[in-house]
N, C-alpha and C positions, 0 to 999 in steps of 0.2 A: 217642769220643763220641755218647748216641742226641741226639735233637732234642726237646719234643716235646711229642703232640701236641694238640694246640686246635682248640676250635670259632672255624669262621669268622669269626662275631660280632668273636672278639679280636684282628686280624689288621689292621693299621695303611692306609688305603692307598698304593695306588704298591709297598707286598710279593707277592713272588711266594715263593706256596705249590702244595706239591704236594698232592691228595686224597688222601687213609688212609682213611675208608668216611663211611660213613651212615651214622645212630645214628638208626632209626626206622623203621617199620612198609611193608610191601611198597607202599603205595599212594606212597609221597614216593620208596622208592629210584622204584619206575619212574617218578617223575614226574620225580623229577631225573634218570635215565638218559633221556629226550624228549627233555629239554630238551638233553643231551650232556655230562650228568660222567658222570666213572667213576673207580672209582679206578685212579691212581698219575700222570692226569694235573697239566699244571703248570699253575697260571693263579694270576691278576694279580689286585690289588683296589684296581678305580677308586675309590671308595665306601663305605664303608660308618660313619656315623655314626649315633648313638640321637636322635631313632626311628624313623626309617626304613627306606628297606628293605639290602642289600648290591649294589651288581650291580659284576660280576668282569666280567674279561674270559677265555675260556673260548678255547681259539684264536682265531680268525679272529671266533667272534663274543657280543656282549654278553652278557651275561643279567643279568636284576633277581629278587635273590633276597631274601623277605620277612624277618620277622628268625626268625622264628618257626622257620620253613626253614633261614636259613643254620646252626641254634645246633647243628643236627643233623648241617650236615657240618664232618662237625670232615678238617682239614689237619696241616701240617708245616713250619716252614719251612726256605729248601732250606741 
């Protein structure tokens, strides 16, 4: 069964997902890469309640990403 690709903003806190792609321009992709987000990495959602930002754990790093940016991060459930 193929897992659907979803926006990071749709994932519930506590879930672990795999980053599939970043749908945005080169500026967004560069900014998120500088924060350490790369395709294929596993991330855990710590907080994603509206209207605030998404808080994720990428490796040993806790990151806070605005909802607009997080909406462009596509992930799949593990």
